[in-house]
C-alpha positions as CSV (number, residue, x, y, z in Angstrom):
1,X,109.6,68.4,136.7
2,X,110.2,71.2,132.8
3,X,110.2,74.8,132.9
4,X,107.1,76.0,130.4
5,X,109.4,78.4,128.0
6,X,107.9,81.7,129.1
7,X,105.7,83.3,126.0
8,X,106.8,85.9,124.7
9,X,105.0,89.4,123.8
10,X,106.9,92.4,122.3
11,X,108.7,93.6,120.0
12,X,112.4,92.8,118.0
13,X,114.4,96.5,116.1
14,X,116.1,94.1,113.6
15,X,119.0,96.6,112.1
16,X,118.2,95.0,108.8
17,X,121.9,93.8,107.2
18,X,122.6,94.2,103.1
19,X,120.5,91.6,100.9
20,X,118.7,90.2,104.0
21,X,114.8,90.3,103.1
22,X,112.4,91.7,105.9
23,X,110.9,87.7,105.0
24,X,114.5,86.5,105.7
25,X,114.4,88.7,108.6
26,X,111.7,87.5,110.4
27,X,113.0,83.6,109.5
28,X,116.4,84.1,111.1
29,X,114.5,85.9,114.5
30,X,112.9,82.4,114.8
31,X,115.8,80.4,114.5
32,X,117.3,82.1,117.2
33,X,114.3,81.7,119.3
34,X,114.3,78.0,118.9
35,X,117.6,77.2,119.5
36,X,117.1,78.8,123.3
37,X,113.9,76.7,123.4
38,X,111.1,78.9,122.5
39,X,108.2,78.2,119.8
40,X,106.3,81.7,119.2
41,X,103.3,81.2,118.1
42,X,103.0,84.3,115.7
43,X,106.0,86.5,114.5
44,X,106.4,89.3,112.3
45,X,107.6,92.5,110.8
46,X,106.1,95.8,110.8
47,X,106.4,96.7,107.1
48,X,108.6,95.3,104.4
49,X,112.6,96.3,103.5
50,X,114.2,96.3,100.3
51,X,117.1,93.3,100.3
52,X,119.3,96.3,98.8
53,X,118.0,99.2,101.9
54,X,119.5,98.0,105.8
55,X,117.8,99.7,108.8
56,X,115.8,99.7,111.0
57,X,112.9,96.4,110.4
58,X,110.4,96.3,113.7
59,X,110.2,92.4,114.2
60,X,106.8,92.1,116.2
61,X,106.2,88.7,118.6
62,X,103.5,87.2,120.3
63,X,100.9,89.9,120.7
64,X,102.4,92.9,119.2
65,X,101.9,91.2,115.9
66,X,97.9,92.4,116.6
67,X,100.0,95.9,115.9
68,X,101.6,95.1,112.7
69,X,99.3,96.6,110.7
70,X,99.6,100.2,112.1
71,X,103.9,99.9,112.0
72,X,102.7,99.5,108.3
73,X,100.9,103.2,108.7
74,X,103.6,104.8,110.8
75,X,105.4,107.4,109.0
76,X,109.1,106.4,108.3
77,X,112.1,108.0,107.5
78,X,115.1,106.9,105.5
79,X,118.8,107.6,104.1
80,X,119.5,107.6,101.1
81,X,122.6,108.7,98.6
82,X,121.5,108.6,94.7
83,X,124.2,108.6,91.8
84,X,124.1,110.9,89.0
85,X,124.3,109.7,85.7
86,X,123.0,106.1,85.5
87,X,119.0,105.6,85.4
88,X,118.5,101.4,86.1
89,X,115.2,99.2,85.8
90,X,115.1,98.3,89.0
91,X,115.9,102.0,90.3
92,X,118.5,100.9,92.2
93,X,122.3,99.4,91.9
94,X,121.1,95.4,91.3
95,X,119.2,96.6,88.0
96,X,121.1,97.2,84.6
97,X,121.5,101.0,82.6
98,X,118.3,101.7,81.3
99,X,119.5,105.5,80.6
100,X,122.7,107.8,81.3
101,X,123.6,112.2,81.1
102,X,126.8,113.4,81.8
103,X,125.1,115.9,83.6
104,X,125.9,116.3,87.0
105,X,123.9,118.8,89.0
106,X,125.9,121.4,91.1
107,X,124.9,121.3,95.2
108,X,123.5,124.9,94.7
109,X,120.7,123.6,92.2
110,X,119.3,120.3,94.0
111,X,119.0,122.7,96.7
112,X,117.2,124.7,95.0
113,X,114.7,121.9,93.8
114,X,114.1,120.2,97.3
115,X,110.7,122.1,98.2
116,X,109.0,120.5,94.6
117,X,109.8,117.5,96.4
118,X,108.3,118.1,99.9
119,X,104.5,118.2,101.2
120,X,101.1,116.0,99.2
121,X,103.1,115.2,96.0
122,X,102.5,113.0,93.3
123,X,105.2,109.6,92.9
124,X,105.1,106.5,90.0
125,X,106.1,103.8,92.0
126,X,109.4,101.1,90.8
127,X,107.8,99.6,87.8
128,X,110.1,96.0,90.2
129,X,108.2,96.3,93.6
130,X,105.6,94.0,95.6
131,X,102.1,95.9,94.4
132,X,100.2,94.1,92.4
133,X,98.7,94.5,88.3
134,X,95.6,92.1,87.6
135,X,96.7,90.0,90.8
136,X,100.4,89.7,89.5
137,X,103.0,91.4,91.4
138,X,104.8,93.7,89.6
139,X,108.4,93.1,89.5
140,X,107.5,89.7,88.4
141,X,105.9,91.3,85.3
142,X,108.5,93.0,85.1
143,X,111.4,90.6,85.3
144,X,109.5,88.7,82.4
145,X,109.7,91.3,80.0
146,X,106.1,93.1,80.4
147,X,106.2,96.3,80.7
148,X,104.1,97.3,84.2
149,X,101.8,100.7,83.9
150,X,101.4,101.5,88.2
151,X,98.7,104.6,89.1
152,X,100.0,108.1,90.2
153,X,100.0,108.2,94.1
154,X,99.7,110.7,96.3
155,X,101.6,110.9,99.1
156,X,103.5,112.4,101.6
157,X,106.8,113.6,102.8
158,X,107.6,115.1,105.8
159,X,110.8,116.4,105.3
160,X,113.9,116.4,103.3
161,X,117.0,117.3,103.6
162,X,120.7,118.0,102.1
163,X,123.0,116.0,103.6
164,X,126.4,115.2,101.7
165,X,128.0,115.6,98.0
166,X,130.3,115.2,95.4
167,X,130.3,115.7,92.1
168,X,128.6,112.1,91.5
169,X,126.3,111.8,94.0
170,X,124.4,113.0,96.3
171,X,123.0,111.7,99.4
172,X,119.3,113.0,101.4
173,X,117.5,111.8,104.3
174,X,113.4,112.0,104.3
175,X,111.5,111.7,106.6
176,X,107.6,110.3,104.6
177,X,104.9,109.3,104.5
178,X,103.3,105.6,104.2
179,X,103.3,104.1,100.6
180,X,106.4,106.0,99.9
181,X,108.8,104.7,97.5
182,X,112.5,106.0,98.0
183,X,113.7,105.4,94.4
184,X,111.2,106.6,92.4
185,X,112.1,109.3,94.9
186,X,115.1,110.1,93.5
187,X,114.5,109.2,90.3
188,X,112.3,111.9,90.2
189,X,114.6,114.6,92.0
190,X,117.2,113.4,88.9
191,X,114.8,114.3,86.4
192,X,114.1,117.2,87.4
193,X,118.0,118.1,87.8
194,X,118.2,118.1,84.5
195,X,119.7,114.0,84.6
196,X,119.1,110.8,85.8
197,X,119.6,108.3,88.8
198,X,118.8,106.0,90.6
199,X,119.4,104.4,94.7
200,X,123.0,103.0,95.6
201,X,122.3,102.8,99.7
202,X,118.8,102.9,101.9
203,X,118.8,103.1,105.0
204,X,115.9,103.6,107.3
205,X,116.3,105.0,110.4
206,X,113.1,105.6,112.1
207,X,110.1,103.4,110.8
208,X,106.9,105.0,114.0
209,X,108.0,105.2,117.0
210,X,111.6,103.1,116.7
211,X,115.2,104.3,115.7
212,X,118.6,103.1,115.2
213,X,119.0,104.4,118.3
214,X,117.2,101.0,119.6
215,X,118.5,98.4,116.5
216,X,120.4,95.2,117.6
217,X,122.4,93.0,115.3
218,X,120.6,89.5,114.0
219,X,124.4,88.2,115.8
220,X,123.8,90.4,118.7
221,X,120.6,89.1,119.2
222,X,121.7,85.7,119.5
223,X,124.1,86.7,121.8
224,X,122.3,88.1,124.3
225,X,119.0,85.6,124.0
226,X,121.9,83.6,125.3
227,X,122.0,85.1,128.6
228,X,118.7,84.7,131.2
229,X,115.7,87.1,130.5
230,X,115.6,86.7,126.3
231,X,112.1,89.1,127.5
232,X,115.1,91.8,128.1
233,X,116.2,91.9,125.2
234,X,112.4,93.0,123.6
235,X,111.2,96.4,123.9
236,X,106.8,96.1,125.5
237,X,104.1,96.0,123.2
238,X,103.4,99.0,125.0
239,X,106.4,100.8,122.8
240,X,105.1,100.5,119.7
241,X,102.3,102.4,121.3
242,X,104.0,106.0,122.2
243,X,101.9,107.9,120.2
244,X,98.5,107.0,122.0
245,X,97.2,107.9,125.1
246,X,96.1,104.3,128.1
247,X,93.2,105.4,129.4
248,X,92.4,103.7,132.5
249,X,89.4,101.0,133.0
250,X,88.3,98.8,135.9
251,X,88.3,94.8,136.6
252,X,84.6,95.1,134.8
253,X,85.9,97.1,132.5
254,X,88.6,95.0,131.4
255,X,86.5,91.7,131.0
256,X,83.7,93.4,129.0
257,X,86.6,95.0,126.6
258,X,87.7,91.4,126.4
259,X,85.0,90.2,125.4
260,X,84.8,92.8,122.5
261,X,81.8,94.6,124.3
262,X,81.0,98.0,124.1
263,X,81.6,100.0,127.5
264,X,78.7,102.9,127.5
265,X,79.3,106.7,129.8
266,X,83.1,107.1,130.0
267,X,83.7,110.3,129.8
268,X,86.7,110.5,128.0
269,X,87.7,112.6,125.1
270,X,86.6,110.9,121.2
271,X,90.3,109.2,120.0
272,X,92.5,106.5,120.1
273,X,93.6,104.7,123.4
274,X,95.5,102.2,124.8
275,X,93.2,101.1,127.5
276,X,94.6,99.7,131.1
277,X,94.2,98.0,134.1
278,X,97.0,99.0,136.2
279,X,100.5,98.1,133.8
280,X,98.7,95.2,131.7
281,X,96.7,96.3,128.7
282,X,94.4,95.5,127.5
283,X,93.3,96.8,124.4
284,X,93.3,99.2,121.9
285,X,89.9,101.3,121.7
286,X,88.0,104.2,120.2
287,X,85.6,106.2,122.0
288,X,83.7,107.9,119.9
289,X,80.5,109.9,121.7
290,X,78.8,107.1,121.9
291,X,80.8,103.9,123.8
292,X,84.1,102.6,123.3
293,X,84.7,100.1,121.4
294,X,88.1,97.8,121.2
295,X,89.6,98.0,117.6
296,X,92.3,95.2,119.0
297,X,92.1,93.1,122.1
298,X,95.5,91.6,123.8
299,X,96.0,88.8,125.3
300,X,98.1,89.3,128.1
């Protein structure tokens, strides 16, 4: 008698290597799982990471894909190195040099201007980005030689600290809101210091609740899944909701929520909750003064 492959639901926290796109990371995960006879129906990533960046890439599998949108909105943290003296078309080491400067800022100068880049700030995204302009990707237009005008956006830098310096570089650590481009942050810091610069190293150290401590390489993932119990390699679906309080429900309420129906008269305070029947997540719900309504239901 053949045994059905396990149904996977959870998070793989990939330590994405240099040169691999987020989509390629998802594709590689699928190949590894297929290699042990598992065909995940749904798999996606929780936030794009540039090919020239490394670090935390949450990959959602099965029912966890319903939470990928929340991961896109989550706070991210990065370590990055700015090379002073050269601006590039892409604002990283991949692009052609577009401007140079002999000025090298001192450590004290860098420390003094960092408060200007903390809190709510305005930022113009890089021309080489995935944002759409008239239905086309900005990077595609830029590669075709077109000048791309991108609108100013307002983003939040929760924290920004200087980690290390050399004569020609500065390495910083930042915690940032959704929509922040580290390349543009580095560009603007350099311009404020009276020079130009570009990013030579970018490493994501945190995405939402997930950190580098939980991340593994593709090679390690491939070796671990060969062992019995591939589910043990994944973090549970609930790991992506560690900031959401649990809401205990009974079987009758669980049945209603699974059908997308609202619950009335629940005593819990307004807010977002993870409704659970015992230890089983049933739905991500929103409670307002009138009712409990389903945001995302889970088939577990």
